[in-house]
N, C-alpha and C positions, 0 to 999 in steps of 0.2 A: 885766841889764836894758838896758844900752846897746846890746847886740847886737840885742835884740828891737825896740827903737825904730829902730835903723838899718835893720833888715830891713823893718820896716813902711814907713819912708820910701822906701826903694828900690823896694819893691813898688808903693807909691802913685804914685811918679813914673813908673815903668815903665808902669803902667796909663794914666796921663794922656798919656804920649807915644804909646801905642798908640791911644787914642781920638782924639788930635789927628791922627795919621797917617791915620785913616779919613776925615778931612775934617770939615767943619763939621756934618755931619748923620750921627751914628753909626747912626741908625735906617735910613737909606738903605743903608748898608753891610750891615746885617743883612738888609734886604729883597733886595738884590742876591744875597746868599749863598744865599737860599732859591729863587732862580730856577733851574730845570733848564735847562741849555744843551745844545744839540745842534749837530752840525756836518754840513755837506754841501758838495758841490762843485757849482758852477754854471758854465755856459759864458757867457763875457762876450759880450754882444750889441753890435752896432753902436750907438753913441751912449751906451753905459753909461759911467759914471764911478764911482770909489770912493764919491763923495758920493751919487749916485743909488742905488747898491746899498745903502749904509749907511742911507739914508732908508727903503728898502723893508724891510730886515731888522732894524733897531734897535728896532722896536716890541716892547714887553714885555721888553726886554733890561736895563732899568735904566740904560742909557747914553744920552748925547746922541748926535746924529749925528757930531759931531766926535770924541767918545770912541770910537765904533764904527769910524770911519775909521782911527784910530790902531790899534785892535785888528785890523782887517782887514790893515793893513800889517804888523803884528807876526806874525800868523798865517801870512801868505803870504810873508814875507821880502822885502817891498817896501821900498825906500828912498825911492821917489818916488810921487807920486799917479798916475803914468801906467800905464794898462792897455790891453790890445789885444783887439779882438774875436776870437773863436775860441779864445782861451786860457781856462784854467779858474781859478777862484778858490774857495778854501775860505771859506764863510760860516758864521756862527753864528746860530742862532735859538732861541727859547725854547719851552718846552712849552706856553705859553699861546697861541702862534701857531697858526693853522691850517696845513695842509700848505704849506710854502714853495714 
């Protein structure tokens, strides 16, 4: 009987830690998981910044602009926010967006 109670407590605590790690709104995490994400490359234009690109492409992504900028940097292996016109950048968009 002690083993069953211990297993229950461990399972319950593991579930609570998992929900806590999703953030304060577990329904948002489920919503984000349901979003189909696609990737494409764009050519960086004069005057573009990671923030302006994130503002354009983060719609329907379930992310804030700041979260999207972090994701852009991760996807493209960038350590800084500096990008250059003429270079290419991989961006993510959702299935709810019209043609990017």
